[in-house]
Residue frames as a rotation matrix with the C-alpha (Angstrom) as fourth column:
UNK 1
0.159 0.956 -0.246 7.97
-0.909 0.239 0.341 10.71
0.385 0.170 0.907 3.25
UNK 2
-0.850 -0.391 0.353 7.29
-0.505 0.796 -0.334 7.47
-0.150 -0.462 -0.874 5.06
UNK 3
-0.001 0.803 -0.596 5.02
-0.710 0.419 0.566 4.50
0.705 0.423 0.570 4.49
UNK 4
-0.730 -0.113 0.674 3.67
-0.601 0.577 -0.554 2.07
-0.326 -0.809 -0.489 7.05
UNK 5
-0.203 0.687 -0.698 1.73
-0.435 0.575 0.693 -1.12
0.877 0.444 0.183 6.42
UNK 6
-0.371 0.203 0.906 -0.29
-0.871 0.262 -0.415 -2.53
-0.322 -0.943 0.080 9.30
UNK 7
-0.215 0.130 -0.968 -0.59
-0.622 0.746 0.239 -6.28
0.753 0.653 -0.079 8.87
UNK 8
0.818 0.371 0.439 -1.79
-0.571 0.611 0.549 -9.37
-0.065 -0.700 0.711 10.63
UNK 9
-0.345 -0.938 -0.028 0.78
-0.938 0.345 -0.007 -12.05
0.016 0.024 -1.000 11.48
UNK 10
-0.551 -0.770 0.321 1.27
0.530 -0.027 0.847 -13.96
-0.644 0.637 0.423 9.28
UNK 11
-0.506 0.342 -0.792 0.35
-0.601 -0.799 0.039 -11.60
-0.619 0.495 0.610 6.44
UNK 12
-0.195 0.530 0.826 -2.44
0.589 0.736 -0.334 -12.81
-0.785 0.421 -0.455 4.21
UNK 13
0.208 0.409 0.889 -4.19
0.976 -0.032 -0.214 -11.49
-0.059 0.912 -0.406 1.07
UNK 14
0.812 0.182 0.554 -4.55
0.309 -0.940 -0.144 -7.72
0.495 0.288 -0.820 1.43
UNK 15
0.816 -0.572 -0.077 -1.79
-0.147 -0.335 0.931 -7.49
-0.559 -0.749 -0.357 4.06
UNK 16
0.014 -0.827 0.563 0.66
0.633 0.443 0.635 -9.12
-0.774 0.347 0.530 1.66
UNK 17
0.347 0.201 0.916 -0.59
0.897 -0.355 -0.262 -6.90
0.273 0.913 -0.303 -1.17
UNK 18
0.976 0.072 0.207 -0.09
0.018 -0.967 0.254 -3.71
0.219 -0.244 -0.945 0.84
UNK 19
0.491 -0.870 0.050 3.37
0.032 0.076 0.997 -4.89
-0.871 -0.487 0.065 1.95
UNK 20
0.004 -0.439 0.898 4.15
0.934 0.322 0.153 -5.40
-0.356 0.839 0.412 -1.75
UNK 21
0.716 0.299 0.631 2.99
0.522 -0.829 -0.200 -1.87
0.463 0.473 -0.749 -2.49
UNK 22
0.918 -0.388 -0.080 5.27
-0.190 -0.608 0.771 -0.57
-0.348 -0.692 -0.632 0.30
UNK 23
0.157 -0.892 0.423 8.24
0.505 0.441 0.742 -2.45
-0.849 0.097 0.520 -1.17
UNK 24
0.187 -0.015 0.982 7.57
0.966 -0.180 -0.187 -0.86
0.180 0.984 -0.019 -4.56
UNK 25
0.916 0.210 0.341 7.32
0.163 -0.973 0.162 2.62
0.366 -0.092 -0.926 -3.02
UNK 26
0.690 -0.720 -0.081 10.53
0.010 -0.102 0.995 2.08
-0.724 -0.687 -0.063 -1.09
UNK 27
-0.073 -0.749 0.659 12.41
0.768 0.379 0.516 1.13
-0.636 0.543 0.548 -4.26
UNK 28
0.080 0.178 0.981 10.87
0.941 -0.337 -0.015 3.65
0.328 0.924 -0.195 -6.68
UNK 29
0.678 0.287 0.677 10.51
0.146 -0.955 0.258 6.70
0.720 -0.076 -0.689 -4.47
UNK 30
-0.381 -0.906 -0.185 13.29
0.324 0.057 -0.944 5.95
0.866 -0.420 0.272 -1.97
UNK 31
0.219 0.540 0.812 10.85
-0.686 -0.507 0.522 6.34
0.694 -0.671 0.260 0.93
UNK 32
-0.858 -0.388 0.338 11.15
-0.505 0.510 -0.696 4.72
0.098 -0.768 -0.633 4.32
UNK 33
0.121 0.907 -0.403 8.72
-0.626 0.385 0.678 1.79
0.770 0.170 0.615 4.52
UNK 34
-0.816 -0.325 0.478 7.89
-0.577 0.395 -0.715 -0.18
0.044 -0.859 -0.510 7.64
UNK 35
-0.143 0.747 -0.650 5.71
-0.109 0.641 0.760 -3.24
0.984 0.180 -0.010 8.34
UNK 36
-0.705 0.034 0.708 3.91
-0.705 -0.137 -0.696 -3.28
0.073 -0.990 0.121 11.69
UNK 37
-0.637 0.492 -0.594 2.03
0.276 0.864 0.421 -6.32
0.720 0.104 -0.686 12.97
UNK 38
-0.662 0.530 0.530 -1.26
-0.747 -0.529 -0.403 -5.88
0.067 -0.662 0.746 14.80
UNK 39
-0.884 0.466 0.037 -4.04
0.450 0.870 -0.202 -8.04
-0.126 -0.162 -0.979 16.18
UNK 40
-0.281 0.793 -0.540 -6.59
0.023 -0.557 -0.830 -5.28
-0.960 -0.246 0.138 15.59
UNK 41
-0.491 0.242 0.837 -8.75
0.865 0.252 0.435 -5.70
-0.106 0.937 -0.333 12.51
UNK 42
0.323 0.550 -0.770 -9.62
0.293 -0.832 -0.472 -2.23
-0.900 -0.073 -0.430 11.17
UNK 43
-0.002 -0.337 0.941 -9.23
0.980 0.185 0.068 -2.15
-0.197 0.923 0.330 7.40
UNK 44
-0.115 -0.199 0.973 -7.89
0.657 -0.750 -0.076 1.19
0.745 0.631 0.217 6.19
UNK 45
0.779 0.319 0.541 -7.84
-0.207 -0.683 0.700 2.53
0.593 -0.657 -0.466 9.72
UNK 46
0.343 -0.650 0.678 -5.82
-0.939 -0.267 0.218 1.90
0.039 -0.711 -0.702 12.89
UNK 47
0.216 -0.219 0.952 -5.55
-0.354 0.891 0.285 -1.85
-0.910 -0.398 0.115 12.34
UNK 48
-0.820 -0.566 0.086 -4.93
-0.175 0.390 0.904 -4.35
-0.545 0.727 -0.418 9.57
UNK 49
-0.077 -0.844 0.530 -4.94
0.975 0.048 0.218 -4.29
-0.209 0.534 0.819 6.61
UNK 50
0.917 0.342 -0.205 -3.95
0.287 -0.922 -0.259 -0.72
-0.278 0.179 -0.944 5.98
UNK 51
-0.053 -0.901 0.430 -1.30
0.979 -0.133 -0.157 1.33
0.199 0.413 0.889 4.22
UNK 52
0.730 0.244 -0.639 -0.32
0.494 -0.834 0.246 4.72
-0.473 -0.495 -0.729 5.63
UNK 53
0.033 -0.701 0.712 1.49
0.822 -0.386 -0.418 7.57
0.568 0.599 0.564 3.92
UNK 54
-0.701 -0.445 0.557 2.89
0.100 -0.835 -0.540 10.28
0.706 -0.323 0.630 6.21
UNK 55
-0.974 0.225 0.000 0.52
-0.012 -0.053 -0.999 9.39
-0.225 -0.973 0.054 9.03
UNK 56
-0.166 0.960 -0.224 -2.71
-0.853 -0.254 -0.455 9.09
-0.494 0.115 0.862 7.01
UNK 57
-0.342 0.141 0.929 -4.37
0.201 0.977 -0.074 5.84
-0.918 0.162 -0.362 5.99
UNK 58
-0.867 0.071 -0.493 -4.83
-0.493 -0.252 0.833 5.58
-0.065 0.965 0.253 2.22
UNK 59
-0.185 0.909 0.373 -8.48
-0.349 0.294 -0.890 4.88
-0.919 -0.295 0.262 1.45
UNK 60
-0.836 -0.066 0.544 -9.68
0.419 0.563 0.713 2.59
-0.354 0.824 -0.443 -1.34
UNK 61
-0.798 0.556 -0.233 -12.12
-0.596 -0.671 0.442 4.10
0.089 0.491 0.867 -3.79
UNK 62
-0.228 0.739 -0.634 -14.24
-0.248 0.585 0.772 0.93
0.941 0.334 0.050 -3.68
UNK 63
0.319 0.348 0.882 -14.08
-0.892 -0.203 0.403 0.79
0.319 -0.915 0.246 0.14
UNK 64
0.983 0.144 0.117 -12.58
-0.172 0.943 0.284 -2.71
-0.070 -0.299 0.952 0.10
UNK 65
0.476 -0.839 0.262 -9.12
0.748 0.544 0.382 -3.06
-0.463 0.014 0.886 -1.44
UNK 66
0.320 -0.457 -0.830 -6.38
-0.316 -0.877 0.361 -0.60
-0.893 0.147 -0.425 -2.34
UNK 67
0.747 -0.113 0.656 -5.67
0.641 0.385 -0.664 -0.54
-0.177 0.916 0.360 -6.03
UNK 68
-0.288 -0.943 0.166 -2.63
0.954 -0.268 0.136 1.09
-0.084 0.198 0.977 -7.65
UNK 69
-0.165 0.294 0.942 -4.72
0.421 -0.842 0.337 4.18
0.892 0.452 0.015 -8.51
UNK 70
0.865 0.493 -0.091 -5.65
0.259 -0.284 0.923 4.56
0.430 -0.822 -0.373 -4.82
UNK 71
0.359 -0.828 -0.431 -1.99
0.841 0.087 0.534 4.41
-0.405 -0.554 0.727 -3.81
UNK 72
-0.485 -0.525 0.700 -1.12
0.806 -0.579 0.124 7.05
0.340 0.624 0.704 -6.42
UNK 73
0.324 0.687 0.651 -3.95
0.246 -0.725 0.643 9.28
0.913 -0.048 -0.405 -5.18
UNK 74
0.886 -0.030 -0.463 -2.61
0.463 -0.011 0.886 8.93
-0.032 -0.999 0.004 -1.63
UNK 75
-0.101 -0.994 -0.028 0.88
0.951 -0.105 0.292 9.86
-0.293 0.003 0.956 -2.79
UNK 76
-0.368 0.015 0.930 -0.36
0.593 -0.767 0.247 12.90
0.717 0.642 0.273 -4.71
UNK 77
0.709 0.692 0.138 -2.35
0.287 -0.462 0.839 14.03
0.644 -0.555 -0.526 -1.67
UNK 78
0.765 -0.501 -0.405 0.96
0.425 -0.079 0.902 14.10
-0.484 -0.862 0.153 0.20
UNK 79
0.627 -0.426 -0.652 2.78
-0.437 -0.885 0.159 16.17
-0.645 0.185 -0.742 -2.36
UNK 80
-0.237 -0.709 0.665 4.42
0.364 0.570 0.737 13.60
-0.901 0.416 0.123 -4.63
UNK 81
-0.079 0.119 -0.990 4.86
-0.678 -0.734 -0.034 15.28
-0.730 0.669 0.139 -7.99
UNK 82
0.859 0.510 -0.049 3.82
-0.345 0.505 -0.792 13.74
-0.380 0.696 0.609 -11.32
UNK 83
0.445 -0.744 -0.498 7.43
-0.736 0.014 -0.677 13.61
0.510 0.668 -0.542 -12.52
UNK 84
-0.500 -0.609 0.615 8.21
-0.852 0.471 -0.227 11.09
-0.151 -0.638 -0.755 -9.75
UNK 85
0.122 0.746 0.654 5.48
-0.583 0.587 -0.561 8.70
-0.803 -0.314 0.507 -10.90
UNK 86
0.323 0.036 -0.946 6.56
-0.909 0.291 -0.299 7.32
0.265 0.956 0.127 -14.30
UNK 87
-0.364 -0.423 -0.830 6.72
-0.350 0.888 -0.299 3.54
0.863 0.182 -0.471 -14.14
UNK 88
-0.848 0.017 0.530 5.18
-0.526 0.111 -0.844 3.47
-0.073 -0.994 -0.085 -10.68
UNK 89
0.182 0.983 0.030 1.70
-0.950 0.183 -0.253 2.36
-0.254 0.018 0.967 -11.82
UNK 90
0.423 -0.078 -0.903 3.16
-0.528 0.789 -0.315 -0.63
0.736 0.610 0.292 -13.63
UNK 91
-0.652 -0.741 -0.160 5.37
-0.247 0.407 -0.879 -1.49
0.717 -0.533 -0.449 -10.66
UNK 92
-0.622 0.498 0.605 2.38
-0.725 -0.074 -0.684 -1.30
-0.295 -0.864 0.407 -8.27
UNK 93
0.392 0.801 -0.452 0.42
-0.908 0.417 -0.048 -3.67
0.150 0.429 0.891 -10.52
UNK 94
-0.304 -0.600 -0.740 2.98
-0.450 0.775 -0.443 -6.47
0.840 0.199 -0.506 -9.97
UNK 95
-0.968 -0.020 0.251 1.99
-0.238 0.403 -0.884 -7.16
-0.083 -0.915 -0.395 -6.31
UNK 96
-0.097 0.995 -0.005 -1.68
-0.817 -0.082 -0.571 -6.99
-0.569 -0.051 0.821 -7.32
UNK 97
0.250 0.131 -0.959 -1.11
-0.826 0.546 -0.141 -9.50
0.505 0.828 0.244 -10.13
UNK 98
-0.738 -0.581 -0.343 0.73
-0.295 0.735 -0.611 -11.85
0.608 -0.349 -0.713 -7.71
UNK 99
-0.750 0.508 0.423 -2.15
-0.437 0.099 -0.894 -11.70
-0.496 -0.855 0.148 -5.24
UNK 100
0.218 0.894 -0.392 -4.74
-0.918 0.052 -0.392 -12.37
-0.330 0.445 0.832 -7.93
UNK 101
-0.064 -0.326 -0.943 -2.75
-0.657 0.725 -0.206 -15.34
0.751 0.607 -0.261 -9.23
UNK 102
-0.945 -0.326 0.014 -2.53
-0.207 0.568 -0.796 -16.81
0.252 -0.756 -0.605 -5.73
UNK 103
-0.515 0.826 0.228 -6.24
-0.488 -0.064 -0.870 -16.31
-0.704 -0.560 0.437 -5.11
UNK 104
0.146 0.588 -0.796 -7.26
-0.986 0.025 -0.163 -17.51
-0.076 0.808 0.584 -8.58
C-alpha cells in the first residue's frame, strides 16, 4: 500500500493536515508515504490538497476536509483489515488537533 499527499509549497492548513495523516499512516501501517508539491488547486482530486491511497483520492464526507473517519474509510476501501486499525483513529486525531490549535 502507498500513500501520496499532494500539497502546495509551502504547505498550509489542509496540506499540512494531510501530510500529518500520511506520517501517521507511515508509522502505524508501515506504508510508503510521499509528499508531492503541485501548483494545481484541485481539492481531493489531481491537485492540492489531496491524500491518495493506492492511486485513489480519499474523499471527505463533508466535501471539504478529510477527517480521521474519512481516512479510515479510504483505508478500508483498499483492503486494510480492522485488526490493523487499533490506535489509528487516536493517532490520526493528533494532526487534526494541531491544525485546529494553529487556526484557533
